[in-house]
N, C-alpha and C positions, 0 to 999 in steps of 0.2 A: 124400535130397529136394534136397539140392544138387545131385545127379549129372541128378537127373530135370528141373530147372530148366534146366540146362544143355544139357541135350539138345532141351529146348524151345525155347529160345534159338537153336539151331543150326537144328531146323526151319522155324521160323517167321522165322528171318532172311532166309530167299530173297526172299519178297514185297517187302519191304523194299529187299532191293537190286537190284529191279528198277524202283521208282519213278521212276528218273532217267530209264528208255528209256519208261515210261508217260505221263509227262507234257513228255517233248519236252526233255530236257536238250540243249543245245548242245555239238557237238563239242569236243573237247578241244585246245587249243593250247598251241603251245609258246614261253615267256617265258625268254629270254636275253638277259644283257646287252648293249647297243648300241642300236641306233634308227635310226630317220630323221627327215627334216624333217617328215613329217606326224605322226610319234609324237610329237616333241619339241612341236609346234603344239598337241598334245592335250592337254599338261601343264597348261593355265591350267583347274583344276578347279573345280568350284562349291564353297562354303563347306562345311568339315566336317560344320556340324551341319546341314546342308541335310536334310530331311526328304526322300527318294525314293519311298518306298512306305509306306503304311498298308494294312493288312488284318486283319482279325480280332484286335483287340489287339496286333498286332505292329508294332512302328516300325522302318524300315530308313533310315539316315542315310548321308550319301555317304561319311563315314570309314568305315562298315562295309564299303561298296565298295572304298574304297582300300587297306584293310586288304589285305595279300595280294598287291597287285600290282605290280611291278616299276615305278620310273620309267621304265625304259628297255626297251622292249616290241621284239620283231623278228619281224616275218611276222603280225601282228594289229594292228588299231587298238585303242585304247584303249576304244572303245566296246565293241566285241566280247569285252575281257578282263571290262569291269565288267556286261556283259548275264550271261555265262558266273558271274561270282561272285554277282551278284543269285538267280539261279537256285540257287545252291546255299545263299546264305545264308538268302533267303526261307524255303525249303523246311526247313532247319533249324529256323529260328526257329517256323514253323507248328507241327511234329510235337512241338517242346519246349513250345509254349503249351497244347497240348491237353493232355500229359502233366501240365504243372503246374495246368491246371483240375480235372483228375481224382485229384490227388494223389497223384502219383506220384515218388517221390525214389530215386534210382539211389545208392547206395552210391558214394562217391568212389575208395574202395578197388579198386572192380571197375573201374570206367573207368581207374584207372591200370593195372591189370594188362592189359587188352587195348590200351592204348597203347605199353605196353612191348613187347607181343607184334608191334605194328605196326611199330614202331621196328625190330627186328631182324629183319623179314621184310617191308618195305613193298612188296612184287611180290607179296604174297599176296591183295591186295584186302581189307584188314582195314578201309579206307576204301573203301565200295560204289561211289563215284561218281567214284574217284580212277584216272587211268591209272597202269598198273605202272611202277614205277620202280626204281632200284639203290639208292637210299639215301631215307630217309626226307625230308630237306632236299629233296631232286631233286622227291620225290613233290609236295610242299608246293609247291614252286616252278612245276612244270609246270601243276599244277591251280588256282595261285591261291587256295591255301588256307593256313591258319595252324594252327598246332599244337591252337589252342582249336576252331576247325572241325571239326577230326578228333576231339576229346573229344566235340563235339557231337555226331555220327555214332555214337560209341559209346553216348553216353548215352541218346540217342534209342532205338537198337536195344537194348539193354537195358531201357529204360522199356517199349517197345512189349509187350517179351516179359512184363514184370512185370504190363503193365495185362492183357495178355488171359489170363494165369494167375488173376488176380481176377475178370475178366469173367467165367470158365467157371465160379468159384464162386459168383459172386453169381447168374448168370442165363443162362449157357450149359446148365449141367445141367438145367433146367426144361423146357427144349426136349424133349429126349428123342432130339434127333439127335448123331450122330457128332460126339465131341470135336474131332476136325481139322476137319469140315466146318464147324462153328459159329466156331471160332475164325479160319479161314482169312477168312472169310465177314466176320466183324469188322474183322480186318486190313485187307482190301480196300478195304472202304467208308472207313476212315479216310483212307486213301492217295488214295483218290479224292475225298474231300474236301477234304483239305490240297492235293494236286495241281492240282486245280481253282482254288484260291483264288490258288494260286503263278503260275498260267497267267495269271490276270486280273492280277495285280500286275506282271508282268514286262510285259505288252500295253499296261497303262497308262504304265508307264515309258517304253517306247517312244516310245509317243504323246505324252508330255510331252515327250521329247528331240525329237521332231519338230515340234512346237510352237514350240519355243525354236531351233529351226534348228541342232541340235548333230548 
């Protein structure tokens, strides 16, 4: 049974890995120590507890954007770094909210096991939205990620696989259609909804910054 679920996770992991492309994730940019006068001028950030996005029961604050972004950036403005991070944080939060709403809980030992695999081989793409890197810390740095973000990615991937297993047992079998077709269709529907919500949240954030003249 455990091996069957493992194969299922691998089989249905691919559509989740593609959500970044489907909903327009911005290009990966490199953050390294240093900085320019423009970067330094952008350090006057909004208050940490300021709400920057609210969508479908998910609240993202300024401190959620600041976490994972170096104070010294090179080759990218802080606004672009924050936008990339906003995309990642909102996407993760929306999927997690969906899973929580449906009563899906992923065992922490399963998350830890996959995290350890990513630590030992970060270039293998265990974080589906991260650019390949030589070390785990480098992977976090160049993608404006934290270890908790990677855990969220893992938890969401395993949680979606668990949700789809339950969906098949309770609803999918009734359709009389092939199992893979039913579950792929359900997964794509989830990702389409959360992806649309994420795009709307990012547009609203951009519009609010333009109105504020930032």
